[in-house]
C-alpha positions as CSV (number, residue, x, y, z in Angstrom):
1,X,-1.4,-4.7,-18.8
2,X,-2.2,-8.2,-19.9
3,X,-1.6,-11.5,-18.2
4,X,-2.8,-15.0,-18.9
5,X,-5.7,-16.8,-17.2
6,X,-3.2,-19.5,-16.5
7,X,-1.3,-17.1,-14.2
8,X,-4.6,-16.5,-12.3
9,X,-5.0,-20.2,-11.8
10,X,-1.4,-20.6,-10.6
11,X,-2.1,-17.9,-8.0
12,X,-5.3,-19.5,-6.8
13,X,-3.4,-22.9,-6.6
14,X,-0.7,-21.4,-4.5
15,X,-3.1,-19.7,-2.2
16,X,-5.9,-22.3,-2.2
17,X,-5.8,-22.7,1.6
18,X,-6.0,-19.0,2.3
19,X,-8.8,-18.6,-0.3
20,X,-10.7,-21.7,1.0
21,X,-10.6,-23.4,-2.4
22,X,-10.7,-27.2,-2.7
23,X,-9.2,-29.3,-5.4
24,X,-12.7,-29.5,-7.0
25,X,-12.9,-25.7,-7.0
26,X,-9.5,-25.4,-8.6
27,X,-10.6,-27.8,-11.4
28,X,-13.7,-25.7,-11.8
29,X,-11.6,-22.5,-12.1
30,X,-9.4,-24.1,-14.7
31,X,-12.5,-24.8,-16.8
32,X,-14.0,-21.4,-16.2
33,X,-10.8,-19.6,-17.2
34,X,-10.5,-21.7,-20.3
35,X,-13.8,-20.4,-21.4
36,X,-13.2,-17.5,-23.9
37,X,-16.7,-16.2,-23.1
38,X,-15.9,-15.8,-19.4
39,X,-17.5,-12.9,-17.6
40,X,-16.5,-9.4,-18.5
41,X,-15.6,-7.2,-15.5
42,X,-16.1,-3.4,-15.2
43,X,-14.3,-1.8,-12.3
44,X,-15.5,1.7,-11.3
45,X,-13.9,4.1,-8.8
46,X,-16.0,6.7,-7.0
47,X,-15.5,8.7,-3.7
48,X,-12.4,7.2,-2.2
49,X,-8.6,7.2,-2.4
50,X,-7.9,4.3,-4.9
51,X,-6.4,2.5,-1.9
52,X,-8.3,-0.7,-2.7
53,X,-6.8,-0.9,-6.1
54,X,-3.4,0.0,-4.7
55,X,-3.7,-2.7,-2.1
56,X,-4.6,-5.3,-4.7
57,X,-1.9,-4.1,-7.2
58,X,0.8,-4.1,-4.4
59,X,0.3,-7.8,-3.9
60,X,3.8,-9.4,-3.7
61,X,4.9,-13.0,-3.6
62,X,8.2,-14.9,-3.9
63,X,6.7,-17.3,-6.4
64,X,5.2,-16.5,-9.8
65,X,3.0,-14.7,-10.4
66,X,4.9,-12.2,-8.2
67,X,2.6,-9.2,-8.6
68,X,-1.0,-8.5,-9.4
69,X,0.1,-7.3,-12.8
70,X,1.2,-10.9,-13.5
71,X,-2.0,-12.2,-12.0
72,X,-5.4,-11.0,-12.8
73,X,-6.0,-8.3,-15.3
74,X,-6.7,-10.4,-18.4
75,X,-7.8,-13.5,-16.5
76,X,-11.3,-12.2,-15.9
77,X,-11.6,-10.1,-19.0
78,X,-11.2,-6.8,-17.2
79,X,-12.7,-4.5,-19.8
80,X,-12.3,-1.3,-17.8
81,X,-10.4,0.0,-14.8
82,X,-9.8,3.8,-14.5
83,X,-6.1,3.3,-13.5
84,X,-5.3,0.4,-15.7
85,X,-7.2,0.7,-19.0
86,X,-4.9,1.2,-22.0
87,X,-7.6,3.3,-23.7
88,X,-8.9,6.7,-22.6
89,X,-11.6,9.2,-23.5
90,X,-14.4,8.2,-25.8
91,X,-12.6,5.1,-26.9
92,X,-12.7,3.5,-23.4
93,X,-16.3,4.6,-22.9
94,X,-17.2,2.8,-26.1
95,X,-15.8,-0.4,-24.4
96,X,-18.0,0.2,-21.4
97,X,-21.0,0.8,-23.6
98,X,-20.4,-2.4,-25.5
99,X,-20.3,-4.4,-22.3
100,X,-23.4,-2.6,-21.1
101,X,-25.3,-3.5,-24.3
102,X,-24.4,-7.2,-23.9
103,X,-25.1,-7.2,-20.1
104,X,-24.4,-10.1,-17.7
105,X,-21.0,-8.7,-16.7
106,X,-19.5,-8.4,-13.2
107,X,-19.6,-4.9,-11.8
108,X,-16.9,-4.1,-9.3
109,X,-17.2,-0.7,-7.5
110,X,-14.5,0.9,-5.5
111,X,-15.4,4.0,-3.6
112,X,-18.7,5.4,-2.3
113,X,-21.5,7.1,-4.3
114,X,-22.1,10.9,-3.8
115,X,-25.7,11.8,-4.3
116,X,-25.8,15.5,-3.5
117,X,-26.0,18.1,-6.3
118,X,-27.7,15.4,-8.6
119,X,-24.5,13.4,-8.2
120,X,-22.3,16.2,-9.6
121,X,-19.7,15.9,-6.8
122,X,-18.1,13.0,-8.6
123,X,-17.9,12.1,-12.3
124,X,-17.1,8.8,-13.9
125,X,-16.3,9.9,-17.4
126,X,-17.1,12.2,-20.2
127,X,-18.4,10.9,-23.6
128,X,-18.7,13.1,-26.6
129,X,-18.6,16.2,-24.4
130,X,-21.2,15.0,-22.0
131,X,-20.2,14.3,-18.4
132,X,-21.5,11.2,-16.7
133,X,-21.8,11.4,-12.9
134,X,-20.6,8.5,-10.9
135,X,-24.1,8.1,-9.4
136,X,-25.6,7.7,-12.9
137,X,-22.8,5.4,-14.1
138,X,-23.2,3.1,-11.2
139,X,-26.9,2.9,-11.5
140,X,-26.7,2.4,-15.3
141,X,-24.2,-0.4,-15.1
142,X,-25.8,-2.1,-12.0
143,X,-29.1,-2.5,-14.0
144,X,-27.5,-5.1,-16.3
145,X,-24.8,-6.6,-14.1
146,X,-24.9,-10.3,-13.3
147,X,-23.1,-9.6,-10.0
148,X,-22.1,-6.4,-8.1
149,X,-19.1,-6.5,-5.8
150,X,-18.4,-3.6,-3.5
151,X,-14.7,-3.4,-2.9
152,X,-13.6,-1.6,0.2
153,X,-15.5,0.0,3.1
154,X,-16.4,3.1,1.2
155,X,-18.3,1.2,-1.5
156,X,-19.7,-1.3,1.0
157,X,-20.8,1.0,3.7
158,X,-19.9,4.6,2.9
159,X,-16.7,4.6,4.9
160,X,-14.6,7.8,5.4
161,X,-16.4,9.8,2.6
162,X,-19.7,9.3,4.4
163,X,-18.4,10.2,7.9
164,X,-18.6,13.6,9.6
165,X,-20.9,16.1,8.0
166,X,-21.0,14.2,4.7
167,X,-21.7,17.3,2.6
168,X,-21.9,15.3,-0.7
169,X,-24.4,12.9,0.8
170,X,-22.3,9.8,0.1
171,X,-24.0,6.4,0.3
172,X,-23.0,2.8,-0.3
173,X,-23.4,1.1,-3.6
174,X,-26.3,-1.0,-2.4
175,X,-28.1,2.0,-1.1
176,X,-27.5,4.0,-4.3
177,X,-28.6,1.2,-6.6
178,X,-31.2,-0.6,-4.5
179,X,-29.5,-3.9,-5.6
180,X,-27.8,-6.6,-3.5
181,X,-24.1,-6.5,-3.5
182,X,-21.3,-8.7,-2.3
183,X,-19.4,-6.5,0.1
184,X,-15.7,-6.9,0.6
185,X,-15.0,-4.2,3.1
186,X,-11.6,-3.1,4.5
187,X,-9.7,0.1,4.4
188,X,-8.2,-1.2,2.3
189,X,-9.4,-4.8,1.8
190,X,-6.9,-7.6,1.7
191,X,-6.0,-8.5,-1.9
192,X,-6.9,-12.2,-1.3
193,X,-10.4,-11.2,-0.2
194,X,-10.9,-9.6,-3.7
195,X,-9.5,-12.7,-5.4
196,X,-11.7,-14.9,-3.3
197,X,-14.8,-13.0,-4.4
198,X,-13.8,-13.2,-8.1
199,X,-13.1,-16.9,-7.8
200,X,-16.5,-17.6,-6.3
201,X,-18.2,-15.8,-9.2
202,X,-16.1,-17.7,-11.8
203,X,-17.1,-20.9,-10.1
204,X,-20.7,-19.8,-10.0
205,X,-20.7,-20.7,-6.3
206,X,-23.4,-19.4,-4.0
207,X,-21.9,-16.9,-1.6
208,X,-23.3,-16.9,1.9
209,X,-23.5,-13.3,3.2
210,X,-24.0,-11.9,6.7
211,X,-26.5,-9.2,7.6
212,X,-24.0,-6.6,6.2
213,X,-23.6,-8.3,2.9
214,X,-20.1,-9.7,3.7
215,X,-19.1,-13.3,2.8
216,X,-19.2,-15.4,6.0
217,X,-16.3,-17.3,4.6
218,X,-14.1,-14.2,5.2
219,X,-15.8,-12.2,7.9
220,X,-17.3,-14.8,10.3
221,X,-15.1,-14.5,13.3
222,X,-14.0,-11.3,15.1
223,X,-10.4,-10.3,15.0
224,X,-10.2,-10.8,18.7
225,X,-11.4,-14.4,18.5
226,X,-8.3,-15.5,16.7
227,X,-5.8,-12.9,17.9
228,X,-2.7,-14.3,19.6
229,X,-2.9,-11.6,22.2
230,X,-6.4,-12.7,23.4
231,X,-6.4,-13.6,27.1
232,X,-3.1,-12.0,27.8
233,X,-2.5,-9.2,30.3
234,X,-3.7,-5.8,29.1
235,X,-1.0,-3.6,27.4
236,X,-0.3,-0.4,29.2
237,X,0.9,1.5,26.1
238,X,1.2,1.2,22.4
239,X,4.2,-0.3,20.7
240,X,4.5,-3.3,23.1
241,X,5.2,-6.7,21.6
242,X,2.9,-8.4,24.0
243,X,-0.4,-7.6,25.8
244,X,-4.0,-7.3,24.7
245,X,-4.7,-3.9,23.2
246,X,-8.5,-3.9,23.9
247,X,-8.2,-1.5,26.9
248,X,-6.3,0.9,24.6
249,X,-9.2,1.1,22.1
250,X,-8.5,-1.8,19.8
251,X,-11.6,-2.6,17.9
252,X,-10.7,-6.3,17.4
253,X,-13.6,-7.7,19.6
254,X,-16.2,-6.0,17.4
255,X,-14.5,-6.4,14.0
256,X,-15.2,-9.3,11.7
257,X,-12.2,-10.3,9.5
258,X,-9.6,-13.1,9.2
259,X,-6.6,-10.8,9.4
260,X,-5.0,-12.7,12.3
261,X,-4.8,-16.0,10.3
262,X,-4.3,-14.6,6.8
263,X,-2.0,-11.7,7.6
264,X,-0.9,-9.1,5.0
265,X,2.0,-8.7,2.5
266,X,2.2,-12.4,1.6
267,X,1.7,-13.5,5.2
268,X,4.4,-11.3,6.7
269,X,2.4,-9.4,9.3
270,X,-0.8,-7.6,10.3
271,X,-1.9,-4.6,12.3
272,X,-1.8,-6.1,15.8
273,X,1.2,-8.2,14.9
274,X,3.0,-4.8,14.3
275,X,1.8,-3.7,17.8
276,X,-0.9,-1.4,16.4
277,X,-4.6,-1.7,17.4
278,X,-7.3,-3.0,15.1
279,X,-9.1,0.1,13.6
280,X,-12.3,-1.8,12.8
281,X,-12.1,-1.0,9.1
282,X,-14.3,-3.8,7.9
283,X,-17.3,-2.7,9.9
284,X,-20.2,-0.5,8.8
285,X,-19.5,1.9,11.7
286,X,-15.9,2.7,10.4
287,X,-14.6,5.3,11.0
288,X,-17.4,7.0,13.0
289,X,-17.4,4.6,16.0
290,X,-13.6,4.5,16.1
291,X,-12.0,6.2,19.1
292,X,-9.0,7.1,16.9
293,X,-11.1,9.2,14.6
294,X,-12.5,11.8,17.0
295,X,-11.9,15.5,17.3
296,X,-10.2,16.5,20.5
């Protein structure tokens, strides 16, 4: 799946306001994308559901590029993605090894890292008959990465795989590698959050992070702060078009994300706009502290 870097720039131009990109930033992106030696990206998937990739690839727009397939894959020299790579087996691992030898790539990790059984609960690939655990793959590639981006709450904080009894001893990417990561949590994250992170890396911009490793440009305000239902009479039941859902368990007051202003599906709607409560999926406590994920 190949698209041009020009398409990536078109996308960023059309969504510049949502991504927080200035005219100067767009010029910088044009220059960065014109560079044939732009950063190589390796995208790994561990303990998770591939929902982050699905969210990103399901991006839709009425203007070109209309899908993520028309948008990004070749724009950032995506050398490896388990679901998208045209090669397989030893051939694709050779591509990974070539990138590792050169170093200075961007490592994107989706999914958490199982550490039990010496990591044997999750394998990244097999090369010449030898299996590579996800734990070993992440640590190996993190050692030479210029930047590490944790996509989704599982990679950023452990998420659903780390909840409950956690029999495979799942941990976040930062915990597994001992290295700082740019965390883009969400279950799944908004596709524009992913694009924003990639854009900042291409621009070589410093990214200000909060105490949980999240960019403050995306996760500064609580969902409740900018929710159109804030200050309204409390809703008595779910499914109502009006009324604050806080008393029904909505996690908006304690959840940092710009969902109310950015919305989803090309700005069509978002959870609370569809009369569903915020589930708090961008927080380190998700899903453990969520009242909707308790045994009864």
